[in-house]
TORKOL-4160 file (C-alpha; in steps of 0.2 Angstrom, whole numbers, padded with zeros to 4 digits, m for minus):
294
<pt num="1" X="0127" Y="m0005" Z="0028"/>
<pt num="2" X="0131" Y="m0025" Z="0025"/>
<pt num="3" X="0120" Y="m0039" Z="0033"/>
<pt num="4" X="0128" Y="m0048" Z="0047"/>
<pt num="5" X="0127" Y="m0067" Z="0050"/>
<pt num="6" X="0112" Y="m0071" Z="0060"/>
<pt num="7" X="0095" Y="m0078" Z="0057"/>
<pt num="8" X="0097" Y="m0090" Z="0041"/>
<pt num="9" X="0085" Y="m0094" Z="0028"/>
<pt num="10" X="0081" Y="m0113" Z="0022"/>
<pt num="11" X="0070" Y="m0118" Z="0009"/>
<pt num="12" X="0066" Y="m0134" Z="m0001"/>
<pt num="13" X="0061" Y="m0123" Z="m0016"/>
<pt num="14" X="0074" Y="m0122" Z="m0032"/>
<pt num="15" X="0084" Y="m0106" Z="m0033"/>
<pt num="16" X="0074" Y="m0098" Z="m0021"/>
<pt num="17" X="0086" Y="m0085" Z="m0018"/>
<pt num="18" X="0085" Y="m0078" Z="m0035"/>
<pt num="19" X="0067" Y="m0070" Z="m0031"/>
<pt num="20" X="0073" Y="m0064" Z="m0014"/>
<pt num="21" X="0077" Y="m0045" Z="m0013"/>
<pt num="22" X="0087" Y="m0034" Z="m0001"/>
<pt num="23" X="0086" Y="m0015" Z="0001"/>
<pt num="24" X="0096" Y="m0001" Z="0009"/>
<pt num="25" X="0087" Y="0000" Z="0026"/>
<pt num="26" X="0072" Y="0008" Z="0034"/>
<pt num="27" X="0065" Y="0025" Z="0037"/>
<pt num="28" X="0052" Y="0033" Z="0048"/>
<pt num="29" X="0035" Y="0032" Z="0039"/>
<pt num="30" X="0033" Y="0051" Z="0037"/>
<pt num="31" X="0049" Y="0051" Z="0027"/>
<pt num="32" X="0042" Y="0040" Z="0013"/>
<pt num="33" X="0026" Y="0042" Z="0002"/>
<pt num="34" X="0013" Y="0030" Z="0007"/>
<pt num="35" X="0005" Y="0018" Z="m0004"/>
<pt num="36" X="m0015" Y="0022" Z="m0006"/>
<pt num="37" X="m0028" Y="0008" Z="m0005"/>
<pt num="38" X="m0041" Y="0009" Z="m0019"/>
<pt num="39" X="m0050" Y="m0008" Z="m0018"/>
<pt num="40" X="m0069" Y="m0011" Z="m0019"/>
<pt num="41" X="m0077" Y="0002" Z="m0006"/>
<pt num="42" X="m0061" Y="0008" Z="0000"/>
<pt num="43" X="m0051" Y="0022" Z="m0005"/>
<pt num="44" X="m0040" Y="0029" Z="0007"/>
<pt num="45" X="m0020" Y="0031" Z="0013"/>
<pt num="46" X="m0016" Y="0020" Z="0027"/>
<pt num="47" X="m0011" Y="0029" Z="0045"/>
<pt num="48" X="0004" Y="0022" Z="0055"/>
<pt num="49" X="0008" Y="0023" Z="0073"/>
<pt num="50" X="0018" Y="0038" Z="0077"/>
<pt num="51" X="0034" Y="0028" Z="0080"/>
<pt num="52" X="0033" Y="0016" Z="0065"/>
<pt num="53" X="0046" Y="0013" Z="0053"/>
<pt num="54" X="0045" Y="0006" Z="0036"/>
<pt num="55" X="0056" Y="m0003" Z="0023"/>
<pt num="56" X="0064" Y="0007" Z="0009"/>
<pt num="57" X="0057" Y="0002" Z="m0007"/>
<pt num="58" X="0074" Y="0002" Z="m0016"/>
<pt num="59" X="0074" Y="m0017" Z="m0018"/>
<pt num="60" X="0088" Y="m0026" Z="m0028"/>
<pt num="61" X="0094" Y="m0044" Z="m0031"/>
<pt num="62" X="0106" Y="m0052" Z="m0018"/>
<pt num="63" X="0124" Y="m0053" Z="m0021"/>
<pt num="64" X="0133" Y="m0069" Z="m0019"/>
<pt num="65" X="0141" Y="m0064" Z="m0002"/>
<pt num="66" X="0124" Y="m0060" Z="0004"/>
<pt num="67" X="0117" Y="m0077" Z="0000"/>
<pt num="68" X="0132" Y="m0085" Z="0009"/>
<pt num="69" X="0127" Y="m0076" Z="0024"/>
<pt num="70" X="0108" Y="m0080" Z="0024"/>
<pt num="71" X="0111" Y="m0098" Z="0018"/>
<pt num="72" X="0114" Y="m0111" Z="0032"/>
<pt num="73" X="0129" Y="m0122" Z="0030"/>
<pt num="74" X="0126" Y="m0141" Z="0031"/>
<pt num="75" X="0137" Y="m0141" Z="0047"/>
<pt num="76" X="0126" Y="m0128" Z="0055"/>
<pt num="77" X="0112" Y="m0133" Z="0067"/>
<pt num="78" X="0094" Y="m0127" Z="0061"/>
<pt num="79" X="0081" Y="m0125" Z="0074"/>
<pt num="80" X="0065" Y="m0115" Z="0077"/>
<pt num="81" X="0073" Y="m0098" Z="0081"/>
<pt num="82" X="0088" Y="m0097" Z="0072"/>
<pt num="83" X="0081" Y="m0100" Z="0054"/>
<pt num="84" X="0067" Y="m0094" Z="0043"/>
<pt num="85" X="0060" Y="m0108" Z="0032"/>
<pt num="86" X="0050" Y="m0106" Z="0016"/>
<pt num="87" X="0042" Y="m0120" Z="0004"/>
<pt num="88" X="0027" Y="m0125" Z="m0005"/>
<pt num="89" X="0011" Y="m0134" Z="0001"/>
<pt num="90" X="0009" Y="m0152" Z="m0005"/>
<pt num="91" X="m0004" Y="m0154" Z="m0019"/>
<pt num="92" X="m0017" Y="m0164" Z="m0008"/>
<pt num="93" X="m0018" Y="m0149" Z="0005"/>
<pt num="94" X="m0018" Y="m0136" Z="m0009"/>
<pt num="95" X="m0033" Y="m0146" Z="m0016"/>
<pt num="96" X="m0043" Y="m0144" Z="0000"/>
<pt num="97" X="m0039" Y="m0125" Z="0001"/>
<pt num="98" X="m0045" Y="m0123" Z="m0017"/>
<pt num="99" X="m0061" Y="m0132" Z="m0013"/>
<pt num="100" X="m0064" Y="m0119" Z="0001"/>
<pt num="101" X="m0061" Y="m0105" Z="m0013"/>
<pt num="102" X="m0053" Y="m0093" Z="0000"/>
<pt num="103" X="m0043" Y="m0085" Z="m0015"/>
<pt num="104" X="m0060" Y="m0079" Z="m0022"/>
<pt num="105" X="m0064" Y="m0069" Z="m0006"/>
<pt num="106" X="m0068" Y="m0051" Z="m0009"/>
<pt num="107" X="m0070" Y="m0044" Z="0008"/>
<pt num="108" X="m0061" Y="m0048" Z="0024"/>
<pt num="109" X="m0077" Y="m0056" Z="0031"/>
<pt num="110" X="m0078" Y="m0068" Z="0017"/>
<pt num="111" X="m0064" Y="m0078" Z="0023"/>
<pt num="112" X="m0074" Y="m0084" Z="0038"/>
<pt num="113" X="m0090" Y="m0084" Z="0029"/>
<pt num="114" X="m0083" Y="m0098" Z="0018"/>
<pt num="115" X="m0079" Y="m0109" Z="0033"/>
<pt num="116" X="m0095" Y="m0108" Z="0041"/>
<pt num="117" X="m0103" Y="m0111" Z="0023"/>
<pt num="118" X="m0093" Y="m0127" Z="0021"/>
<pt num="119" X="m0092" Y="m0134" Z="0037"/>
<pt num="120" X="m0088" Y="m0152" Z="0032"/>
<pt num="121" X="m0074" Y="m0145" Z="0022"/>
<pt num="122" X="m0067" Y="m0135" Z="0036"/>
<pt num="123" X="m0067" Y="m0151" Z="0047"/>
<pt num="124" X="m0058" Y="m0160" Z="0033"/>
<pt num="125" X="m0045" Y="m0146" Z="0031"/>
<pt num="126" X="m0042" Y="m0145" Z="0050"/>
<pt num="127" X="m0038" Y="m0164" Z="0050"/>
<pt num="128" X="m0026" Y="m0162" Z="0036"/>
<pt num="129" X="m0016" Y="m0147" Z="0043"/>
<pt num="130" X="m0015" Y="m0157" Z="0059"/>
<pt num="131" X="m0007" Y="m0171" Z="0051"/>
<pt num="132" X="0003" Y="m0160" Z="0039"/>
<pt num="133" X="0011" Y="m0149" Z="0053"/>
<pt num="134" X="0016" Y="m0166" Z="0063"/>
<pt num="135" X="0030" Y="m0167" Z="0051"/>
<pt num="136" X="0037" Y="m0149" Z="0056"/>
<pt num="137" X="0031" Y="m0149" Z="0074"/>
<pt num="138" X="0047" Y="m0155" Z="0083"/>
<pt num="139" X="0037" Y="m0167" Z="0093"/>
<pt num="140" X="0030" Y="m0151" Z="0103"/>
<pt num="141" X="0013" Y="m0144" Z="0104"/>
<pt num="142" X="0005" Y="m0132" Z="0091"/>
<pt num="143" X="m0011" Y="m0124" Z="0088"/>
<pt num="144" X="m0021" Y="m0114" Z="0075"/>
<pt num="145" X="m0021" Y="m0095" Z="0078"/>
<pt num="146" X="m0029" Y="m0086" Z="0064"/>
<pt num="147" X="m0037" Y="m0085" Z="0047"/>
<pt num="148" X="m0040" Y="m0068" Z="0040"/>
<pt num="149" X="m0036" Y="m0055" Z="0026"/>
<pt num="150" X="m0028" Y="m0039" Z="0024"/>
<pt num="151" X="m0032" Y="m0026" Z="0010"/>
<pt num="152" X="m0020" Y="m0024" Z="m0005"/>
<pt num="153" X="m0006" Y="m0011" Z="m0008"/>
<pt num="154" X="m0001" Y="m0008" Z="0010"/>
<pt num="155" X="0018" Y="m0007" Z="0014"/>
<pt num="156" X="0017" Y="m0015" Z="0031"/>
<pt num="157" X="0001" Y="m0024" Z="0035"/>
<pt num="158" X="0003" Y="m0028" Z="0054"/>
<pt num="159" X="m0008" Y="m0017" Z="0066"/>
<pt num="160" X="m0015" Y="m0019" Z="0084"/>
<pt num="161" X="m0034" Y="m0021" Z="0083"/>
<pt num="162" X="m0035" Y="m0023" Z="0102"/>
<pt num="163" X="m0034" Y="m0005" Z="0105"/>
<pt num="164" X="m0048" Y="0000" Z="0092"/>
<pt num="165" X="m0065" Y="0004" Z="0096"/>
<pt num="166" X="m0079" Y="m0008" Z="0093"/>
<pt num="167" X="m0086" Y="m0007" Z="0076"/>
<pt num="168" X="m0069" Y="m0001" Z="0069"/>
<pt num="169" X="m0066" Y="0001" Z="0051"/>
<pt num="170" X="m0051" Y="m0003" Z="0039"/>
<pt num="171" X="m0048" Y="0017" Z="0039"/>
<pt num="172" X="m0047" Y="0017" Z="0057"/>
<pt num="173" X="m0031" Y="0005" Z="0059"/>
<pt num="174" X="m0014" Y="0011" Z="0062"/>
<pt num="175" X="0000" Y="0000" Z="0055"/>
<pt num="176" X="0015" Y="m0004" Z="0066"/>
<pt num="177" X="0028" Y="m0004" Z="0053"/>
<pt num="178" X="0043" Y="m0016" Z="0055"/>
<pt num="179" X="0042" Y="m0024" Z="0072"/>
<pt num="180" X="0044" Y="m0038" Z="0084"/>
<pt num="181" X="0029" Y="m0048" Z="0090"/>
<pt num="182" X="0025" Y="m0052" Z="0108"/>
<pt num="183" X="0014" Y="m0068" Z="0108"/>
<pt num="184" X="0020" Y="m0072" Z="0125"/>
<pt num="185" X="0026" Y="m0061" Z="0140"/>
<pt num="186" X="0046" Y="m0062" Z="0140"/>
<pt num="187" X="0062" Y="m0052" Z="0140"/>
<pt num="188" X="0072" Y="m0047" Z="0125"/>
<pt num="189" X="0085" Y="m0062" Z="0128"/>
<pt num="190" X="0071" Y="m0074" Z="0132"/>
<pt num="191" X="0061" Y="m0070" Z="0115"/>
<pt num="192" X="0068" Y="m0085" Z="0107"/>
<pt num="193" X="0058" Y="m0096" Z="0118"/>
<pt num="194" X="0041" Y="m0091" Z="0111"/>
<pt num="195" X="0042" Y="m0102" Z="0096"/>
<pt num="196" X="0037" Y="m0097" Z="0078"/>
<pt num="197" X="0023" Y="m0095" Z="0066"/>
<pt num="198" X="0018" Y="m0106" Z="0051"/>
<pt num="199" X="0010" Y="m0094" Z="0039"/>
<pt num="200" X="0001" Y="m0099" Z="0022"/>
<pt num="201" X="m0003" Y="m0088" Z="0008"/>
<pt num="202" X="m0021" Y="m0092" Z="0003"/>
<pt num="203" X="m0024" Y="m0078" Z="m0008"/>
<pt num="204" X="m0024" Y="m0076" Z="m0027"/>
<pt num="205" X="m0008" Y="m0066" Z="m0028"/>
<pt num="206" X="0010" Y="m0065" Z="m0022"/>
<pt num="207" X="0012" Y="m0057" Z="m0005"/>
<pt num="208" X="0028" Y="m0053" Z="0003"/>
<pt num="209" X="0037" Y="m0057" Z="0020"/>
<pt num="210" X="0050" Y="m0043" Z="0025"/>
<pt num="211" X="0062" Y="m0047" Z="0040"/>
<pt num="212" X="0078" Y="m0041" Z="0047"/>
<pt num="213" X="0091" Y="m0056" Z="0049"/>
<pt num="214" X="0095" Y="m0053" Z="0066"/>
<pt num="215" X="0088" Y="m0059" Z="0082"/>
<pt num="216" X="0082" Y="m0048" Z="0095"/>
<pt num="217" X="0098" Y="m0053" Z="0105"/>
<pt num="218" X="0108" Y="m0047" Z="0092"/>
<pt num="219" X="0100" Y="m0030" Z="0089"/>
<pt num="220" X="0100" Y="m0028" Z="0108"/>
<pt num="221" X="0120" Y="m0031" Z="0108"/>
<pt num="222" X="0123" Y="m0019" Z="0093"/>
<pt num="223" X="0113" Y="m0005" Z="0102"/>
<pt num="224" X="0122" Y="m0009" Z="0119"/>
<pt num="225" X="0140" Y="m0011" Z="0111"/>
<pt num="226" X="0140" Y="0000" Z="0097"/>
<pt num="227" X="0128" Y="0015" Z="0102"/>
<pt num="228" X="0131" Y="0014" Z="0121"/>
<pt num="229" X="0113" Y="0013" Z="0125"/>
<pt num="230" X="0110" Y="0007" Z="0143"/>
<pt num="231" X="0103" Y="m0010" Z="0145"/>
<pt num="232" X="0088" Y="m0002" Z="0157"/>
<pt num="233" X="0082" Y="0008" Z="0142"/>
<pt num="234" X="0079" Y="m0007" Z="0130"/>
<pt num="235" X="0064" Y="m0018" Z="0131"/>
<pt num="236" X="0053" Y="m0029" Z="0120"/>
<pt num="237" X="0042" Y="m0014" Z="0117"/>
<pt num="238" X="0055" Y="m0001" Z="0112"/>
<pt num="239" X="0068" Y="m0011" Z="0104"/>
<pt num="240" X="0061" Y="m0009" Z="0086"/>
<pt num="241" X="0061" Y="0009" Z="0088"/>
<pt num="242" X="0078" Y="0011" Z="0095"/>
<pt num="243" X="0086" Y="0000" Z="0083"/>
<pt num="244" X="0078" Y="0008" Z="0067"/>
<pt num="245" X="0083" Y="0025" Z="0074"/>
<pt num="246" X="0101" Y="0020" Z="0076"/>
<pt num="247" X="0103" Y="0008" Z="0062"/>
<pt num="248" X="0092" Y="0014" Z="0048"/>
<pt num="249" X="0105" Y="0008" Z="0035"/>
<pt num="250" X="0104" Y="m0010" Z="0040"/>
<pt num="251" X="0095" Y="m0019" Z="0026"/>
<pt num="252" X="0078" Y="m0028" Z="0026"/>
<pt num="253" X="0076" Y="m0044" Z="0015"/>
<pt num="254" X="0060" Y="m0046" Z="0006"/>
<pt num="255" X="0053" Y="m0065" Z="0001"/>
<pt num="256" X="0039" Y="m0066" Z="m0011"/>
<pt num="257" X="0027" Y="m0078" Z="m0005"/>
<pt num="258" X="0016" Y="m0085" Z="m0019"/>
<pt num="259" X="m0001" Y="m0093" Z="m0017"/>
<pt num="260" X="m0001" Y="m0109" Z="m0006"/>
<pt num="261" X="0017" Y="m0106" Z="m0001"/>
<pt num="262" X="0022" Y="m0105" Z="0018"/>
<pt num="263" X="0035" Y="m0097" Z="0028"/>
<pt num="264" X="0040" Y="m0102" Z="0046"/>
<pt num="265" X="0048" Y="m0088" Z="0056"/>
<pt num="266" X="0052" Y="m0084" Z="0074"/>
<pt num="267" X="0042" Y="m0068" Z="0073"/>
<pt num="268" X="0044" Y="m0063" Z="0093"/>
<pt num="269" X="0062" Y="m0065" Z="0090"/>
<pt num="270" X="0066" Y="m0054" Z="0074"/>
<pt num="271" X="0060" Y="m0037" Z="0066"/>
<pt num="272" X="0047" Y="m0042" Z="0052"/>
<pt num="273" X="0031" Y="m0039" Z="0044"/>
<pt num="274" X="0020" Y="m0044" Z="0029"/>
<pt num="275" X="0017" Y="m0032" Z="0015"/>
<pt num="276" X="0003" Y="m0032" Z="0001"/>
<pt num="277" X="0012" Y="m0017" Z="m0009"/>
<pt num="278" X="0008" Y="m0019" Z="m0028"/>
<pt num="279" X="m0006" Y="m0032" Z="m0025"/>
<pt num="280" X="m0023" Y="m0029" Z="m0032"/>
<pt num="281" X="m0034" Y="m0043" Z="m0023"/>
<pt num="282" X="m0037" Y="m0047" Z="m0005"/>
<pt num="283" X="m0023" Y="m0054" Z="0005"/>
<pt num="284" X="m0028" Y="m0070" Z="0014"/>
<pt num="285" X="m0017" Y="m0079" Z="0026"/>
<pt num="286" X="m0019" Y="m0093" Z="0039"/>
<pt num="287" X="m0008" Y="m0094" Z="0054"/>
<pt num="288" X="m0001" Y="m0109" Z="0066"/>
<pt num="289" X="0009" Y="m0105" Z="0081"/>
<pt num="290" X="0022" Y="m0118" Z="0087"/>
<pt num="291" X="0040" Y="m0123" Z="0087"/>
<pt num="292" X="0041" Y="m0128" Z="0068"/>
<pt num="293" X="0057" Y="m0134" Z="0060"/>
<pt num="294" X="0065" Y="m0146" Z="0047"/>
């Protein structure tokens, strides 16, 4: 199945499309051999939610016509919900992160530990981030959301830890598979209003951002018009499961995110996930929420 015109990808990095990959779609997690985690004290095969779908691993380079679909034309308006942005942090900000040595974290708890250990540097970082993000914030409010870590070699890293018991372990997690977020209560058609996220790779290795280049509205319309799914049977909770069940051949895009690179994506408004597949070290990320664009 060919990708359709939808969410675009804009970057300040030269030749960025050379490193981006595309596959032939998704599959239910039980139909693909799972990667295993073998890192420090951990040695296990990740569990997934019963209805989780994952991206197939048959990645290939983009064709010229696919780049044309993803790349916004100069005449097309870019905003916070119709475009994914990708770029490098400036050297000065990168230097502050390097002083905090997040990339040297071995365990997930080490990340916050470094901030507590170096409070003055942490305050300096917060000030730098506030100033830096003002250039992307579209004169609208934004806020810090999260800093933390994922274990290496996991196909899809997102999971809902709010449903886990107190004192849960990494082995207890059930990963969601490729999904849409729900940062704010809304509807499928109102999901674009939720804004986007600014995610920075603070680890030592390249991680991956995976996404389907369709808005939730487009996915909804495909289910309604092409599969005759009744509108009352589609909602924010089940739309990802329905879409991947009925359109398993719709391709997924994979963007490599090197250390100190960021992506900006409307994660309430598209199907996506992060991936540490193939990584050997801890995956460290920092996330801000807002309505970022450039």
